[in-house]
C-alpha positions as CSV (number, residue, x, y, z in Angstrom):
1,M,0.0,0.0,0.0
2,Y,1.3,3.4,-1.0
3,T,1.6,6.0,1.8
4,T,2.7,9.6,1.8
5,L,3.9,9.4,5.4
6,N,7.6,9.7,6.0
7,A,9.7,7.4,8.1
8,Q,9.5,9.7,11.1
9,S,5.7,9.8,11.0
10,L,5.5,6.1,10.7
11,L,7.7,5.6,13.7
12,F,5.6,8.1,15.7
13,L,2.4,6.2,14.8
14,A,4.0,2.8,15.7
15,N,5.1,4.1,19.1
16,L,1.8,5.7,19.7
17,A,-0.1,2.5,18.9
18,R,2.2,0.6,21.3
19,T,1.6,3.1,24.1
20,Q,-2.1,3.0,23.6
21,Q,-2.1,-0.8,23.7
22,D,-0.1,-0.7,27.0
23,M,-2.7,1.8,28.3
24,N,-5.6,-0.4,27.3
25,T,-3.9,-3.4,29.0
26,A,-3.3,-1.4,32.2
27,T,-6.8,-0.1,32.2
28,A,-8.2,-3.7,31.8
29,E,-6.0,-4.9,34.7
30,L,-7.1,-2.1,37.0
31,S,-10.7,-2.8,36.1
32,S,-10.6,-6.6,36.6
33,G,-7.8,-6.8,39.2
34,L,-6.3,-9.6,37.1
35,A,-3.1,-9.7,35.1
36,V,-4.0,-13.0,33.5
37,T,-7.5,-13.4,32.0
38,E,-6.7,-15.6,29.0
39,A,-3.9,-17.9,27.9
40,S,-2.2,-15.3,25.7
41,D,-1.7,-13.1,28.7
42,S,1.0,-15.4,30.1
43,P,1.5,-18.6,28.0
44,D,4.3,-19.9,30.2
45,Q,2.1,-19.9,33.3
46,V,-1.1,-21.3,31.9
47,D,-0.4,-25.0,32.7
48,L,0.6,-24.2,36.2
49,L,-2.4,-21.9,36.8
50,L,-4.8,-24.5,35.5
51,Q,-3.3,-27.2,37.7
52,L,-3.5,-24.9,40.8
53,R,-7.1,-24.2,40.0
54,A,-7.9,-27.9,39.7
55,N,-6.1,-28.6,43.0
56,L,-8.2,-25.9,44.7
57,Q,-11.4,-27.2,43.3
58,Q,-10.6,-30.8,44.5
59,N,-9.6,-29.4,47.9
60,T,-12.9,-27.6,48.2
61,Q,-14.8,-30.8,47.4
62,I,-12.8,-32.6,50.0
63,Q,-13.7,-29.9,52.6
64,T,-17.3,-30.4,51.7
65,N,-17.0,-34.1,52.2
66,L,-15.3,-33.6,55.5
67,T,-18.0,-31.4,56.7
68,L,-20.7,-34.0,55.9
69,A,-18.6,-36.8,57.5
70,Q,-18.1,-34.6,60.6
71,A,-21.9,-34.3,61.0
72,D,-22.2,-38.1,60.7
73,A,-19.4,-38.9,63.1
74,S,-20.6,-36.4,65.7
75,T,-24.1,-37.8,65.5
76,A,-22.8,-41.4,65.7
77,D,-20.7,-40.4,68.7
78,S,-23.6,-38.9,70.6
79,T,-25.9,-41.8,69.7
80,L,-23.5,-44.4,71.0
81,N,-23.0,-42.4,74.2
82,A,-26.8,-42.6,74.6
83,A,-26.8,-46.3,73.8
84,A,-24.1,-46.9,76.4
85,S,-26.2,-45.1,79.0
86,L,-29.2,-47.3,78.0
87,M,-27.1,-50.4,78.6
88,D,-26.3,-49.2,82.1
89,T,-30.0,-49.0,82.7
90,A,-30.4,-52.5,81.3
91,V,-27.7,-53.9,83.6
92,Q,-29.4,-52.3,86.6
93,L,-32.7,-53.8,85.5
94,A,-31.2,-57.2,85.0
95,T,-29.5,-57.0,88.4
96,E,-32.9,-56.3,90.0
97,G,-34.5,-59.1,88.1
98,A,-31.9,-61.5,89.4
99,N,-32.8,-60.7,93.0
100,S,-34.6,-63.5,94.7
101,T,-37.0,-61.2,96.3
102,Q,-38.6,-60.4,92.9
103,T,-42.0,-62.0,92.1
104,A,-43.4,-63.1,88.7
105,E,-45.6,-60.0,88.7
106,S,-42.7,-57.6,89.4
107,R,-40.6,-59.3,86.7
108,A,-43.4,-59.0,84.3
109,S,-43.5,-55.3,84.9
110,M,-39.7,-55.2,84.4
111,A,-40.2,-57.0,81.1
112,V,-42.2,-54.1,79.8
113,Q,-39.2,-51.8,80.6
114,A,-36.8,-54.3,78.9
115,Q,-39.0,-54.3,75.8
116,S,-38.9,-50.5,75.8
117,L,-35.1,-50.5,76.1
118,L,-34.8,-52.9,73.2
119,S,-37.1,-50.8,71.1
120,E,-35.1,-47.7,71.9
121,M,-31.8,-49.5,71.0
122,V,-33.3,-50.5,67.6
123,A,-34.2,-46.8,67.1
124,Y,-30.6,-45.9,67.7
125,S,-29.6,-48.3,65.0
126,Q,-31.9,-46.4,62.7
127,T,-30.2,-43.0,63.3
128,Q,-30.4,-40.6,60.4
129,V,-28.5,-37.5,59.3
130,S,-29.9,-35.5,56.4
131,G,-32.1,-38.5,55.5
132,N,-29.3,-41.0,55.4
133,Y,-29.2,-44.0,57.8
134,I,-25.6,-43.6,59.1
135,F,-25.4,-47.2,60.4
136,S,-26.8,-48.9,57.3
137,G,-23.5,-49.0,55.5
138,D,-23.6,-48.5,51.7
139,D,-27.4,-49.0,51.7
140,N,-28.0,-45.8,53.6
141,Q,-31.5,-45.1,52.3
142,S,-33.2,-47.7,54.5
143,P,-32.7,-49.0,58.1
144,A,-30.7,-52.1,58.7
145,Y,-32.8,-53.4,61.5
146,Q,-36.4,-53.4,62.8
147,M,-37.8,-54.8,66.0
148,D,-39.4,-58.3,66.0
149,L,-40.0,-60.0,69.3
150,T,-40.8,-63.3,67.5
151,S,-37.2,-63.6,66.2
152,P,-34.4,-65.3,68.2
153,T,-32.7,-61.9,68.9
154,G,-35.7,-59.7,69.0
155,V,-34.9,-58.0,65.8
156,D,-35.0,-58.5,62.0
157,Q,-31.9,-57.7,59.9
158,L,-33.2,-55.9,56.8
159,S,-29.8,-55.3,55.2
160,D,-26.3,-56.5,55.6
161,A,-24.6,-54.0,53.3
162,P,-21.0,-53.3,54.4
163,A,-19.7,-49.8,55.0
164,T,-17.0,-49.4,52.4
165,K,-17.1,-45.6,52.0
166,E,-13.9,-43.9,53.0
167,I,-13.1,-40.2,53.5
168,Q,-10.4,-38.7,51.4
169,N,-7.6,-37.0,53.3
170,P,-6.3,-33.8,51.6
171,A,-2.8,-34.7,53.0
172,G,-3.0,-37.9,51.0
173,G,-4.8,-41.3,51.4
174,S,-8.2,-41.9,52.9
175,F,-9.6,-43.3,56.1
176,P,-12.7,-45.4,57.1
177,A,-15.4,-43.3,58.8
178,Y,-18.4,-45.6,59.2
179,L,-19.5,-48.7,61.0
180,T,-22.6,-50.8,60.3
181,A,-25.4,-51.5,62.7
182,Q,-24.4,-55.1,62.6
183,Q,-20.9,-54.3,63.8
184,I,-22.2,-52.0,66.5
185,F,-25.4,-53.6,67.8
186,D,-25.5,-57.2,66.4
187,D,-22.0,-58.6,66.8
188,Q,-21.9,-62.1,65.5
189,N,-19.7,-65.2,65.6
190,S,-18.2,-66.6,62.5
191,D,-21.1,-69.1,62.2
192,G,-23.6,-66.2,62.3
193,S,-24.7,-66.8,65.9
194,P,-24.9,-63.8,68.3
195,A,-21.6,-63.1,70.0
196,T,-21.4,-62.7,73.8
197,D,-21.3,-58.9,73.4
198,N,-24.3,-58.8,71.0
199,V,-26.3,-55.7,72.2
200,F,-29.6,-56.7,70.7
201,A,-29.3,-60.3,71.9
202,G,-28.4,-59.2,75.4
203,L,-31.5,-56.9,75.7
204,F,-33.8,-59.5,74.2
205,N,-32.5,-62.2,76.5
206,L,-33.2,-59.9,79.4
207,Y,-36.7,-59.3,78.1
208,T,-37.2,-63.1,77.7
209,A,-35.9,-63.9,81.2
210,L,-38.1,-61.3,82.8
211,T,-41.1,-62.4,80.8
212,N,-40.5,-66.0,81.9
213,N,-39.9,-65.1,85.5
214,D,-36.4,-66.7,85.1
215,Q,-34.1,-65.5,87.9
216,A,-31.1,-67.4,86.5
217,G,-31.7,-66.0,83.1
218,C,-31.7,-62.5,84.5
219,A,-28.3,-63.2,86.2
220,A,-26.9,-64.4,82.9
221,A,-28.2,-61.3,81.1
222,V,-26.2,-59.1,83.5
223,T,-22.9,-60.6,82.2
224,Q,-24.1,-60.4,78.6
225,L,-25.3,-56.8,78.9
226,Q,-22.0,-55.7,80.5
227,A,-20.1,-57.2,77.6
228,G,-22.4,-55.4,75.2
229,A,-21.8,-52.1,77.0
230,D,-18.0,-52.7,76.7
231,H,-18.5,-53.4,73.0
232,L,-20.4,-50.1,72.5
233,G,-17.5,-48.3,74.2
234,D,-15.2,-49.8,71.6
235,M,-17.5,-48.7,68.8
236,D,-17.7,-45.2,70.3
237,A,-13.9,-45.0,70.5
238,F,-13.8,-45.7,66.7
239,Y,-16.0,-42.6,66.0
240,G,-14.0,-40.5,68.5
241,N,-10.9,-41.4,66.4
242,V,-12.7,-40.5,63.2
243,E,-13.6,-37.1,64.6
244,D,-10.0,-36.5,65.4
245,Q,-8.9,-37.5,61.9
246,I,-11.5,-35.2,60.4
247,T,-10.4,-32.3,62.5
248,Q,-6.8,-32.8,61.5
249,A,-7.8,-33.2,57.8
250,N,-9.9,-30.0,58.0
251,T,-7.0,-28.1,59.5
252,F,-4.7,-29.3,56.7
253,A,-7.3,-28.5,54.0
254,A,-7.8,-25.0,55.2
255,S,-4.1,-24.3,55.2
256,Y,-3.7,-25.9,51.8
257,A,-6.5,-23.8,50.4
258,T,-4.8,-20.7,51.6
259,Q,-1.5,-21.8,50.0
260,L,-3.2,-22.6,46.7
261,Q,-5.1,-19.3,46.6
262,T,-1.9,-17.4,47.3
263,Q,-0.1,-19.2,44.4
264,I,-3.0,-18.5,42.1
265,S,-3.1,-14.9,43.2
266,N,0.7,-14.5,42.6
267,I,0.2,-15.6,39.0
268,Q,-3.1,-14.0,37.9
269,D,-3.6,-11.0,40.1
270,A,-2.5,-7.6,38.9
271,D,-0.1,-5.5,41.0
272,I,-2.5,-2.6,41.2
273,P,0.0,0.1,42.4
274,A,2.5,-0.9,39.8
275,V,-0.1,-1.0,37.0
276,A,-1.5,2.4,38.0
277,S,1.9,3.9,37.9
278,E,2.6,2.4,34.5
279,L,-0.7,3.7,33.2
280,T,0.2,7.2,34.4
281,Q,3.6,7.0,32.8
282,D,2.0,5.8,29.5
283,Q,-0.5,8.7,29.6
284,V,2.4,11.2,30.2
285,Q,4.4,9.6,27.3
286,E,1.4,9.8,25.0
287,Q,0.8,13.4,25.8
288,A,4.4,14.3,25.3
289,A,4.6,12.4,22.0
290,M,1.5,14.2,20.7
291,E,2.8,17.6,21.7
292,S,6.2,16.8,20.2
293,Q,4.7,15.6,16.9
294,A,2.5,18.8,16.7
295,E,5.7,21.0,16.9
296,L,7.4,19.3,13.9
297,P,7.5,21.3,10.6
298,T,4.7,20.3,8.2
299,K,6.1,21.8,5.0
300,T,7.9,19.7,2.4
301,L,10.4,20.7,-0.4
302,F,7.5,21.1,-2.8
303,D,6.1,24.0,-0.7
304,Y,9.3,26.0,-1.5
305,L,9.3,25.4,-5.2
306,G,7.4,27.8,-7.4
């Protein structure tokens, strides 16, 4: 393309265009607060920035999962504390039933209390958090047990789904955070029979002994109920450990999130004072260049030729 502009004018226009581009970039950074808004802004940092953002997103999801797990573990802990207290009441009831001064009528009255205790323990096995049965393992949309006084242990097992879900630790790895109702309340031997520390069986045997006016049966129930109470203590200790692990994981996740956000900020955030200073300098340079260009002579050789 033919142009009548001389070399000096072309240089002026090129410098002016570059200065105006710098001013536009600085204005955009001041407006958005970001130095990197697209890949072309910093090609050598794009991969790192994308990885940091992905890490931050993953860490945020882990924090959400930890919050949900914390609610489940806390509820499980308080539920098992209540269950242990219930077992203490059952031991006292069994001890009274084993007393030789009790009559068939008094034991029948105690049997009503024992039935109520068993019903309450079954309700503990059906504990929910946000609509999920926290002791139902992987099948957490339905309860694992229901009461049935016609069964050998006083309950029906509705599901034997295992608890395979683990909580991801932001520091690496994962840890189990759930137990099933069978593990907690219905401990079984390898042949499927109730173990000596089976909570449901202990309460049902107490109910049966009291109903049958069986003094010896009440005495045997004392030992079984005490074993069940100890078992509940072990199960509660598991959830106490889970709560500790979640607390530690949350602490790490919060620190890691701050670290990632700082790294991202160092790459993509604009240095506002520096950018503002550069914009001012560019504006001064633009004004000076315009004034300098205006003072240049505009006549050519042809203007002096007749």
